[in-house]
C-alpha angles and dihedrals in degrees: 000000000000118000117235099194130042119236113239126231117266130217111254119207096340094185096055119114095205104080096179098059110041114182138170137042122313111268118252097198116146090241092063094041091058092051091050095047098048109082117230110229110210104181115175119211114252114271114249115216118213117224114215114241098206120092092221091060095049112099116222105219092194092065096053120105111240128214090250090058091057099041103039108080095187100060127024120181124243089248092061093051091043092052091046091050093051092050091048092047093051091048091049092048091052092048091049093052091048090049091052091051090051092050090052090050091050091052091050091050092049090053090049090051091053091051092047092050090052089051089049091053091050091048091049090050090050090050090052091052091049091048091051091050094048094044092048103099096189115092127204093281092063092241118129107236093204093051106092096187094069094048091049091056091058094048097042115124119219119219119218128212094261092056097254117132121232125190121218118233 
């Protein structure tokens, strides 16, 4: 048998001083019965809605896109197309500004590449000069360091008739 009304909570041991441990049967005193039987009318005052006074806060209901605008493929209102156009325009403007920044970055990188290539050419020329200097076997005296015959002629000792050795200067 389904219940149609819900039983309300009853006061248990209303005269007890210990509120944590309530024991005993609910009291059936006439005082408590009167309080249970009299309905408590809790009527809240009507809620007043504030209307914003600024024009920016006011919503224009005519400009809103309705559900019919989005679901009906045959006819779309001007508001739908206007909202779509503004969103597309803002997205395109953002993409355009990003594109311009990328083009500026590309130009800067191209200039940097040109400078680095010039530095590379200068470095390669310097390397060639250093290689020529290290491969050049003649020193400032005009004597070939690798040629042993010339160095021997300077260090040759000349023997004299008496058997003493003299070095040529």
